[in-house]
N, C-alpha and C positions, 0 to 999 in steps of 0.2 A: 666113767662108762660112756657118757655122750661123746667124749673125745675119741674113744675107740671106734664108735659108730661113724663119726664124721671121717675118720681116717679110712675106714673101710669104704665109705661112700666115694671119697676122692679116688681111691684105688680103682673102684669099679668104673668110675667116670673115665679115668685114664685108659683103662683096658678097653672100654667101649670106643673111645676115640681112636685107639690104636687099631682095633678090629675094623672099625668103620673106615678108617683111612686106607688100610690095606685092601679091604674089600672093594671100596670105591675105586681106588687108584688102579689096582691090578685088573679088575674085571671091566671097568667102564672107561678106562683111559681113552679108548678110541672113539667113544661116543660123544664126549664133551671136551671142550677146550681146557687147557691147563688152568686158566683163571678160575673156572668153576671149582676145580679141585682145591685151589687155595681158599676160595670163599667158603667152601663146605666146612672148613676147620673153624670158621667164625660163627657158624649158625648157632641158634639157640639150642639148648640141650633137647628140649621137647621135639623141635623140628627135626633134629638129627635122628632121633629114634623113628619118627614118622617116615623119613626118607629111607632109613635103613630097612624098615619093614617093606616099603614099596620096592626097594631093590630086590629084597629076598623073594617077594611075590611077583617078580619079573615085570610085566609090561612097561616098556620104556616110555611109552606115551604118558602113562600115569605118573611116572617119575617127573617128567617135564612139567606136568600140571602142578604137582606138589612144589616143585622148584619155584614156579611163578608165584605161589601163594605165600612164600616166605618173605618177611619184611627185609628190605635191604639193610646192609650194615652201615 
């Protein structure tokens, strides 16, 4: 049973990464340099969700603030 759960979780994680990347790349490509897009794939899971929420609730200034608060890789 736990095995099934973890498998489901990894699937969800992958899906989220995919959606995140598509959303980020397609809609915000022109706002940020390519480097940032690459780095976004390495962000911590929690931070990724935070930024995703920020993207969905728009204001780009707020996104930049969140970006700055994320620890470097």
